[in-house]
N, C-alpha and C positions, 0 to 999 in steps of 0.2 A: 723039722722041729727046731725051735729057737729057745733061748733062755727065757726064764720068767721075767716079765716086765718088757718084753719085746714083742713086736707083731710084724709079720712079713707083709711088706707093702709092694713088693715087685718080685716076679719070678719069670724065668725064661719059659719058652714053650715046653721044654723038657723038665720043668718043675724045679730047676736049680734056683735057689734063693738069690736074688740080686739086690734086694734092699730090705732093711729092717728099720723100724722106728720104735722109740720108747713109748710105753703106755703110762709111765709115771710122770710126775711133774718135771718141767724143764723141756729142753729141746735136744734131741739126739737123733742122728741118722747115720746109718752105716750102709755103704754101697759097695758092690763088687763089680761094677761096670765103669765105663768111662763116660760120665755125663757130659763132659766137655766136647765129646765127639758128636753130640746131637745139638747142633747149633739152633735148630728150630724150636727147641723146648728148654727154656732157661728157668723153669719153675723151681728146680732144686737150688740153684744159686740165688734166686730171688728170695726163697724161704730162708736160706742161710744168712743173707744180708739183713733181712728183716729181724731174725732172731738175734743177730749180733748187735743190732741197734737198740734192743730192749735193755732197760736197767737191770742190773743183777740184784736179786732179792736175797737178803740174809736168811738163813734157815734157823 
């Protein structure tokens, strides 16, 4: 179970949560693994770079 406003997007084979994302506005991602160790899959870093390049909107 995770906090309200978060959704589990990755879990290990034994159901340990490995990643969560926000369901509200904005971009947030929390990971409990070492994505840099998987050189074949750079989607996490590509998403971070894309999000960082977006203009910040005032609330």
